[in-house]
C-alpha positions as CSV (number, residue, x, y, z in Angstrom):
1,X,57.9,113.8,101.7
2,X,56.8,117.2,103.4
3,X,58.7,120.4,103.2
4,X,60.6,119.7,106.5
5,X,61.9,116.7,105.2
6,X,63.5,118.3,102.4
7,X,65.0,121.1,103.9
8,X,66.5,118.9,106.2
9,X,68.1,117.0,103.2
10,X,69.0,119.9,101.4
11,X,71.1,121.3,104.9
12,X,72.9,118.1,104.9
13,X,74.4,118.4,101.7
14,X,75.7,121.5,101.9
15,X,77.5,120.3,105.0
16,X,79.0,117.9,103.2
17,X,79.8,119.6,100.3
18,X,81.4,122.3,102.8
19,X,83.4,119.5,104.6
20,X,84.9,118.2,100.5
21,X,85.8,121.8,99.8
22,X,87.7,122.6,103.4
23,X,89.9,119.6,102.7
24,X,90.9,120.6,99.0
25,X,91.5,123.9,100.7
26,X,93.7,122.4,102.7
27,X,95.4,120.5,100.3
28,X,96.0,123.5,98.3
29,X,97.8,124.8,101.1
30,X,99.7,121.9,101.4
31,X,100.8,121.6,97.6
32,X,101.6,125.3,97.7
33,X,104.2,125.6,101.0
34,X,105.6,122.4,99.7
35,X,106.2,123.5,96.0
36,X,110.1,122.6,95.2
37,X,112.3,125.3,93.9
38,X,114.9,124.9,91.1
39,X,117.8,124.5,93.9
40,X,115.2,121.7,96.2
41,X,114.9,120.1,92.4
42,X,118.9,120.1,91.3
43,X,119.8,119.0,95.0
44,X,117.4,116.1,94.7
45,X,118.6,114.9,91.3
46,X,122.4,115.2,92.6
47,X,121.3,113.3,95.8
48,X,119.9,110.8,93.8
49,X,123.2,110.6,91.6
50,X,125.1,110.0,94.7
51,X,122.9,107.4,96.3
52,X,122.6,105.4,92.9
53,X,126.3,105.7,91.9
54,X,127.8,102.3,92.5
55,X,131.0,104.1,94.3
56,X,130.5,105.3,97.9
57,X,133.6,107.9,97.6
58,X,133.5,111.0,99.3
59,X,135.8,112.4,96.8
60,X,133.1,111.4,94.1
61,X,130.0,112.7,95.9
62,X,131.9,116.2,96.5
63,X,133.0,116.2,92.8
64,X,129.2,115.5,92.0
65,X,128.0,118.2,94.3
66,X,131.0,121.0,93.0
67,X,130.6,120.4,89.4
68,X,127.2,118.3,89.3
69,X,124.8,121.3,90.6
70,X,125.9,124.1,88.6
71,X,125.4,122.4,85.4
72,X,122.3,120.5,86.5
73,X,121.4,124.1,87.4
74,X,122.3,125.9,84.3
75,X,120.5,123.2,82.3
76,X,117.2,123.1,84.1
77,X,114.0,125.8,83.6
78,X,111.3,125.8,86.3
79,X,107.9,126.5,85.4
80,X,105.9,127.5,88.4
81,X,102.1,126.8,88.5
82,X,102.0,127.5,92.7
83,X,100.8,124.1,93.7
84,X,103.3,122.0,91.3
85,X,106.3,122.9,89.4
86,X,107.6,121.2,85.9
87,X,111.2,121.3,85.8
88,X,112.8,120.7,82.3
89,X,116.3,119.5,82.2
90,X,117.5,120.4,78.6
91,X,120.7,118.8,77.7
92,X,120.3,120.3,73.6
93,X,119.1,117.0,72.8
94,X,116.6,115.2,74.7
95,X,115.0,117.4,76.6
96,X,113.4,115.8,80.1
97,X,110.2,117.2,81.9
98,X,109.2,116.5,85.6
99,X,106.4,117.3,87.4
100,X,107.3,118.6,91.4
101,X,105.2,118.7,94.4
102,X,105.2,118.2,98.1
103,X,109.4,119.1,98.3
104,X,110.6,115.6,97.2
105,X,108.0,114.0,94.9
106,X,108.9,114.2,91.2
107,X,107.2,112.1,88.4
108,X,108.7,111.9,85.0
109,X,106.3,113.3,82.0
110,X,106.5,111.6,78.6
111,X,107.4,114.4,75.6
């Protein structure tokens, strides 16, 4: 293999690395832009409770929003890691940790 072939092969590796780095940067920007706030998480949980409850009663849904949101917000702590957040719901007995990203994607973490 002559020196010209080695230079061309080496240049191809840099181009591939740049493409991979560009993709990682785009993903990081999207993650940072869609990192959910504490309000986003609280609304997600309350909406999930309303959808999964067996009654389609508008009064019950309104009460969940009126009473549930402030209580859930008071019990929830957010650790912001810029690309994602970790939410801890502490009811005094069994804290629950959840990772949040992309505004509405949440994963439960086992303690």
